C-alpha positions as CSV (number, residue, x, y, z in Angstrom):
1,M,121.9,79.5,129.5
2,S,122.1,79.5,133.3
3,N,120.8,83.0,133.8
4,I,118.0,83.5,131.4
5,L,116.4,86.1,133.7
6,L,119.6,87.9,134.6
7,T,119.3,91.4,133.3
8,Q,119.8,91.0,129.6
9,D,118.8,87.7,127.9
10,T,121.8,85.5,127.1
11,G,120.0,83.0,124.9
12,A,121.6,82.0,121.6
13,I,118.6,83.2,119.6
14,L,116.6,85.6,121.8
15,G,119.8,87.2,123.3
16,P,121.0,89.0,120.1
17,V,117.4,89.9,119.1
18,S,116.7,91.3,122.6
19,R,119.9,93.3,122.6
20,L,119.1,94.8,119.2
21,L,115.6,95.7,120.3
22,G,117.1,97.0,123.6
23,Y,119.3,99.5,121.6
24,I,116.1,100.8,120.0
25,M,114.3,101.1,123.3
26,E,117.3,102.9,124.8
27,G,117.5,105.3,121.9
28,I,113.9,106.2,122.2
29,F,114.2,106.7,126.0
30,F,117.3,108.8,125.4
31,A,115.4,111.0,122.9
32,I,112.3,111.6,125.1
33,D,114.6,112.2,128.1
34,K,116.4,115.0,126.1
35,I,113.0,116.7,125.6
36,G,112.2,116.4,129.3
37,I,109.7,113.6,129.4
38,P,111.6,110.4,130.5
39,N,108.6,108.1,130.8
40,I,108.6,104.4,130.3
41,G,104.9,104.3,129.2
42,L,105.6,106.8,126.4
43,A,108.8,104.9,125.5
44,I,106.8,101.7,125.2
45,I,104.2,103.2,122.9
46,L,106.9,104.7,120.6
47,F,108.9,101.5,120.8
48,T,105.8,99.5,119.7
49,I,105.2,101.9,116.8
50,V,108.8,101.6,115.6
51,I,108.8,97.8,115.8
52,Y,105.6,97.4,113.9
53,L,106.8,99.8,111.2
54,L,109.9,97.7,110.9
55,L,107.7,94.6,110.6
56,M,105.5,96.2,108.0
57,P,107.0,94.4,104.9
58,L,106.3,91.0,106.6
59,T,102.8,92.1,107.6
60,I,102.0,93.2,104.0
61,K,103.2,89.8,102.7
62,Q,101.2,88.0,105.3
63,Q,98.0,89.9,104.5
64,K,98.6,89.6,100.7
65,F,98.9,85.8,101.3
66,S,95.6,85.9,103.2
67,K,93.8,87.8,100.4
68,L,95.1,85.5,97.8
69,Q,94.1,82.5,99.9
70,V,90.6,83.8,100.2
71,K,90.5,84.1,96.4
72,M,91.9,80.7,95.7
73,N,90.0,78.8,98.4
74,P,87.0,78.0,96.0
75,E,89.5,76.3,93.6
76,L,91.0,74.3,96.4
77,Q,87.6,73.3,97.7
78,E,86.7,72.1,94.2
79,I,89.7,69.9,94.2
80,Q,88.8,68.5,97.6
81,K,85.2,67.9,96.4
82,K,86.6,66.1,93.2
83,Y,88.6,63.7,95.3
84,K,86.2,63.3,98.2
85,N,86.1,59.7,99.5
86,K,89.0,58.7,97.1
87,K,91.7,57.3,99.3
88,D,93.8,55.4,96.8
89,N,97.4,56.4,96.3
90,D,96.9,57.7,92.7
91,S,93.9,59.9,93.7
92,M,95.8,61.3,96.7
93,M,98.8,62.0,94.6
94,A,96.8,63.6,91.9
95,M,94.9,65.8,94.5
96,N,98.3,66.9,95.9
97,M,99.6,67.8,92.5
98,E,96.5,69.7,91.5
99,T,96.7,71.6,94.8
100,Q,100.3,72.5,94.2
101,A,99.4,73.7,90.8
102,V,96.8,76.1,92.2
103,Y,99.3,77.4,94.8
104,A,101.9,77.9,92.0
105,K,99.3,79.8,89.9
106,Y,98.6,82.2,92.7
107,G,102.3,82.5,93.5
108,V,102.0,81.6,97.2
109,S,103.5,78.8,99.3
110,P,101.3,76.5,101.5
111,S,103.7,77.3,104.3
112,G,104.2,81.0,103.4
113,S,102.2,82.4,106.3
114,C,103.9,80.0,108.7
115,V,107.4,81.1,107.6
116,Q,106.5,84.7,108.2
117,L,105.1,83.9,111.6
118,L,108.3,81.9,112.4
119,I,110.4,85.0,111.5
120,Q,108.3,87.2,113.7
121,M,108.1,84.9,116.7
122,P,111.7,85.5,118.0
123,I,111.1,89.3,117.6
124,L,107.8,89.1,119.6
125,L,109.4,87.0,122.3
126,A,112.4,89.3,122.5
127,L,110.0,92.3,122.9
128,Y,108.6,90.8,126.1
129,R,112.1,90.3,127.4
130,V,112.9,94.0,126.8
131,I,109.7,95.4,128.1
132,G,109.6,93.0,131.1
133,N,113.1,94.1,132.1
134,I,113.5,97.7,131.1
135,P,116.5,98.4,133.4
136,A,118.5,95.7,131.6
137,Y,118.3,97.6,128.3
138,V,117.9,101.2,129.3
139,G,120.9,102.5,131.1
140,K,119.1,105.6,132.4
141,V,116.5,103.5,134.2
142,K,119.1,101.2,135.6
143,D,121.1,104.1,137.0
144,A,118.1,105.0,139.1
145,F,118.9,102.0,141.3
146,F,122.3,103.4,142.2
147,P,124.0,104.1,144.6
148,L,121.2,102.4,146.6
149,V,122.0,98.9,145.3
150,D,125.7,99.2,146.2
151,K,124.9,100.5,149.6
152,L,122.2,97.8,150.1
153,I,124.6,95.0,149.1
154,A,127.1,96.2,151.8
155,Q,124.3,96.0,154.5
156,Q,124.3,92.9,156.7
157,G,121.2,90.7,156.0
158,S,120.1,92.6,152.9
159,T,120.3,89.5,150.6
160,E,118.1,87.5,152.9
161,F,115.7,90.4,153.2
162,I,115.1,91.0,149.5
163,R,114.9,87.2,148.9
164,G,111.7,87.5,150.9
165,F,110.1,89.7,148.2
166,S,107.5,88.1,146.1
167,S,109.4,88.9,142.9
168,A,112.5,87.2,144.2
169,N,110.9,83.8,143.4
170,M,111.5,84.5,139.7
171,Y,115.2,84.9,140.4
172,A,115.8,82.1,142.9
173,K,118.4,80.4,140.6
174,Q,120.4,83.7,140.4
175,F,120.8,83.8,144.2
176,E,122.2,80.3,144.0
177,N,124.4,80.9,141.0
178,E,128.2,80.5,141.6
179,N,128.7,84.1,140.4
180,F,126.3,85.4,143.1
181,V,127.8,83.2,145.8
182,G,131.3,84.1,144.7
183,G,130.5,87.8,144.9
184,V,130.9,88.8,141.3
185,T,130.0,92.5,141.6
186,S,128.1,92.9,138.3
187,Y,126.1,89.7,138.8
188,V,125.1,90.6,142.4
189,Q,124.2,94.1,141.3
190,N,122.0,92.8,138.5
191,T,120.2,90.4,140.7
192,F,119.4,93.1,143.2
193,V,118.2,95.4,140.4
194,D,116.1,92.5,138.9
195,V,114.3,92.0,142.2
196,L,113.9,95.6,143.2
197,N,112.6,96.5,139.7
198,K,109.5,94.3,140.4
199,A,109.1,95.2,144.1
200,S,105.7,96.4,145.2
201,S,105.1,99.7,147.0
202,A,104.6,97.8,150.3
203,E,108.0,96.0,149.8
204,W,109.8,99.3,149.1
205,L,108.2,100.6,152.3
206,S,109.4,97.6,154.3
207,L,112.9,98.0,152.9
208,K,112.9,101.6,154.1
209,E,111.7,100.5,157.6
210,N,114.3,97.8,157.9
211,F,117.2,99.8,156.5
212,S,116.5,103.2,157.9
213,S,120.1,104.4,157.3
214,L,119.4,104.1,153.6
215,S,116.1,106.1,153.7
216,A,117.5,109.0,151.7
217,D,118.8,106.7,148.9
218,I,115.6,104.7,148.9
219,D,113.5,107.9,148.6
220,Q,115.7,109.1,145.7
221,T,115.4,105.8,143.9
222,T,111.6,105.5,144.4
223,S,111.1,109.1,143.3
224,L,113.0,108.6,140.0
225,L,111.3,105.3,139.4
226,E,107.9,106.9,140.0
227,Q,108.8,109.6,137.5
228,Y,109.8,107.0,134.9
229,N,107.0,104.5,135.6
230,N,104.0,106.7,136.2
231,F,101.8,106.9,133.0
232,L,98.4,108.6,133.3
233,G,98.3,107.8,137.0
234,L,99.3,104.1,136.6
235,S,102.6,102.6,137.6
236,M,104.0,100.6,134.6
237,S,105.9,98.3,137.0
238,N,102.7,97.2,138.9
239,S,100.1,94.9,137.6
240,P,96.4,96.1,137.4
241,A,95.6,93.3,139.9
242,F,98.1,94.8,142.4
243,T,96.9,98.3,141.7
244,F,93.3,97.3,142.3
245,G,94.2,95.6,145.6
246,E,96.1,98.7,146.9
247,A,93.3,101.0,145.7
248,R,90.6,98.8,147.4
249,A,92.7,98.9,150.7
250,A,92.9,102.6,150.4
251,G,89.3,103.0,149.5
252,S,90.1,104.8,146.2
253,V,87.2,104.1,143.8
254,A,88.8,106.1,141.1
255,M,92.0,104.1,141.2
256,M,90.0,100.8,141.4
257,I,88.3,101.8,138.1
258,A,91.6,103.0,136.6
259,A,93.1,99.6,137.4
260,F,90.8,98.0,134.8
261,A,91.6,100.5,132.1
262,I,94.4,98.6,130.4
263,P,92.7,95.1,130.6
264,V,89.5,96.5,129.1
265,L,91.4,98.4,126.4
266,A,93.4,95.3,125.6
267,A,90.2,93.2,125.1
268,A,88.5,96.0,123.0
269,T,91.5,96.6,120.8
270,Q,92.1,92.9,120.3
271,W,88.5,92.4,119.3
272,I,88.7,95.3,116.7
273,N,92.0,93.8,115.5
274,V,90.4,90.4,114.9
275,K,87.4,92.0,113.0
276,L,89.8,93.8,110.6
277,M,91.6,90.6,109.7
278,P,90.8,89.1,106.3
279,Q,88.0,86.6,106.8
280,Q,88.1,83.3,105.1
281,D,85.1,81.2,104.0
282,T,84.7,78.6,106.6
283,R,82.7,76.3,104.3
284,S,84.7,73.4,102.9
285,E,84.3,69.9,101.6
286,N,87.3,68.9,103.7
287,E,86.3,68.0,107.3
288,Q,89.8,68.6,108.6
289,Q,89.9,72.0,107.1
290,N,86.5,72.8,108.5
291,T,87.7,71.8,111.9
292,M,90.7,74.0,111.6
293,M,88.6,77.0,110.5
294,Q,86.2,76.5,113.4
295,S,89.1,76.3,115.8
296,M,90.5,79.5,114.4
297,K,87.1,81.2,114.7
298,T,86.8,80.1,118.3
299,M,90.3,81.3,119.1
300,N,89.5,84.7,117.6
301,M,86.5,84.9,120.0
302,I,88.6,83.8,123.0
303,M,91.6,86.1,122.3
304,P,90.0,89.3,123.5
305,I,89.1,87.6,126.8
306,M,92.6,86.1,127.1
307,S,94.1,89.6,126.5
308,A,92.1,91.1,129.3
309,V,93.1,88.3,131.7
310,F,96.8,88.4,130.8
311,C,96.9,92.2,131.0
312,Y,95.2,92.2,134.4
313,T,97.9,90.0,135.9
314,L,101.0,91.2,134.0
315,P,102.8,94.5,134.8
316,A,100.9,97.5,133.3
317,G,103.9,98.2,131.0
318,M,103.4,94.9,129.3
319,G,99.6,95.5,129.1
320,L,100.3,99.0,127.6
321,Y,102.5,97.3,124.9
322,W,99.7,94.9,124.2
323,V,97.2,97.7,123.8
324,A,99.5,99.9,121.7
325,G,100.4,96.9,119.5
326,A,96.7,96.1,118.9
327,V,96.0,99.7,118.0
328,V,99.0,99.9,115.6
329,R,98.0,96.6,114.0
330,S,94.5,97.8,113.5
331,I,95.7,101.0,111.8
332,Q,98.1,98.9,109.7
333,Q,95.3,96.5,108.8
334,V,93.1,99.3,107.5
335,L,95.9,100.8,105.4
336,I,97.1,97.4,104.1
337,N,93.5,96.4,103.3
338,K,93.1,99.6,101.2
339,H,96.5,99.0,99.6
340,I,95.7,95.4,98.7
341,D,92.1,96.2,97.6
342,K,93.6,98.6,95.0
343,M,95.9,95.8,93.7
344,D,94.8,93.9,90.6
345,L,94.9,90.4,91.9
346,D,94.1,88.9,88.5
347,E,97.2,90.7,87.1
348,I,99.2,89.3,90.0
349,I,97.9,85.8,89.2
350,R,98.8,86.2,85.5
351,K,102.3,87.3,86.4
352,N,102.6,84.3,88.8
353,E,101.5,82.0,86.0
354,G,104.3,83.5,83.8
355,K,106.9,82.9,86.5
356,A,105.7,79.3,86.9
357,K,106.1,78.7,83.1
358,K,109.6,80.2,83.2
359,K,110.5,77.8,86.0
360,M,109.1,74.9,83.9
361,E,111.2,76.2,80.9
362,K,114.4,76.1,83.0
363,A,113.5,72.6,84.2
364,G,113.2,71.5,80.5
365,A,109.4,71.1,80.5
366,K,107.8,70.4,77.1
367,A,105.9,73.1,75.3
368,E,102.6,71.2,75.5
369,Q,103.0,70.9,79.3
370,M,103.4,74.7,79.6
371,A,100.4,75.3,77.4
372,A,98.4,73.0,79.5
373,Y,99.5,74.7,82.6
374,A,98.8,78.2,81.2
375,N,95.3,77.1,80.2
376,M,94.6,75.2,83.4
377,N,91.7,76.3,85.6
378,T,91.2,73.8,88.3
379,K,88.2,75.8,88.9
380,K,88.4,79.5,88.8
381,V,85.4,81.4,90.1
382,G,83.4,83.1,87.3
383,M,80.7,82.1,84.9
384,A,83.0,82.1,81.8
385,S,85.5,79.8,83.5
386,K,82.7,77.5,84.7
387,A,81.3,77.3,81.2
388,S,84.7,76.5,79.6
389,I,85.3,73.6,82.0
390,S,81.7,72.3,81.7
391,A,82.2,72.1,77.9
392,M,85.0,69.6,78.3
393,S,84.5,65.9,78.6
394,Q,85.8,64.1,81.7
395,E,88.6,62.5,79.6
396,E,89.7,66.0,78.4
397,K,89.6,67.3,82.0
398,D,91.7,64.4,83.2
399,E,94.2,64.8,80.4
400,L,94.5,68.5,81.0
401,V,95.2,68.0,84.7
402,R,97.6,65.2,83.9
403,K,99.6,67.4,81.6
404,S,99.4,70.4,83.8
405,T,100.8,68.5,86.8
406,E,103.4,66.5,84.9
407,Y,105.9,69.1,86.0
408,Y,105.3,68.3,89.6
409,R,105.8,64.6,89.0
410,K,109.2,65.1,87.4
411,N,110.5,67.8,89.6
412,A,109.6,66.7,93.1
413,K,112.4,67.6,95.6
414,P,114.3,64.6,97.0
415,G,113.0,63.5,100.3
416,S,109.7,65.5,99.9
417,M,106.2,63.9,100.4
418,M,105.7,64.2,96.6
419,S,108.9,62.3,95.8
420,K,107.9,59.6,98.2
421,A,104.4,59.4,96.7
422,N,106.0,59.1,93.2
423,M,108.1,56.2,94.5
424,V,105.0,54.4,95.7
425,R,103.2,55.1,92.4
426,D,106.1,53.7,90.4
427,Y,106.3,50.7,92.6
428,N,102.6,50.0,92.2
429,E,102.7,50.5,88.4
430,K,105.7,48.1,88.2
431,N,104.0,45.4,90.2
432,N,100.7,45.7,88.4
433,K,102.1,45.1,85.0
């Protein structure tokens, strides 16, 4: 991948995802251009809405997992409390099996949330590729740089001149690439477009001063780009930091204030987004889990500040996506919370128990094991459940757990931590006879 920043991403994973998202962005821009408002800011907002709607099924699964996790956490904490300070192999193995039984009862995987995040990660990274390099994916915007780019390439000293632009540092490898050195037309054109797309107003002005014969073409290009990039008075290609610097130099108080609009909105919307997320009980008998929970809580507090900092230094178009994404996620969160709150979680748990029993049936589990699993309550919240467990002797509880988790002993996947723990247990039992 020698030209990761060259126009479209060419990576094995992000490349295809970026192209797919690029088609969506181009379709949106084509549609708004047809109704007379070809604007990158508006396209980014609509693009964000479409992408998050497409990700809605994954989002619902993730939030459903979070809700079920909140509900099952008391049971998991009881297991942790039961085996607190017990570090022997049998106790650790029993704790793992009981924990797996609880996850099976609720129909979730310990890694379920991570899998969904892993699916979304390439999409989110590809989004930044597309939004950060709009001309690569939207033909109408790229066309705005022509015929200027072709004429500029033909000018003596133009390459050396634009390599002096601050944005050219990002594309230093492209200037040294054999395709650029060899004069491959499309590669050279793309490199010029990449640099000019991120050029500041001062750099465009210097370009006009040094290549006065191209003044008309430069004016035509900058006029089109201003039409495309201007959203509520802010240029989507400039960062708020750059806008603030120009406004301060020009003595424009209004623009200085406007420069902070996107960073402030990014922090505010991110804070609202965090508050709407399902909150888990941070109290736990497990110190490691407590540490993780506290770290997550700290991260949630820092995220709004980080959002403001990033959006102040990144191009405004990226910041607008950040804000639009937080707003869409917040609306989604409200709707998903209402949807999940209407769901009968107890009924879902009963169905999951039924599915688990069917799996045990297929695996040839004995009837008494299934009955034990069906009646198992590692500790379900509720007075009736607590009373039923309290009525058992310790021997009965241990036997119930032993039977309910026998399935996991016999059906551990080869190579898994459970299968390795079983090997250690069998070895210890054999040598202790």
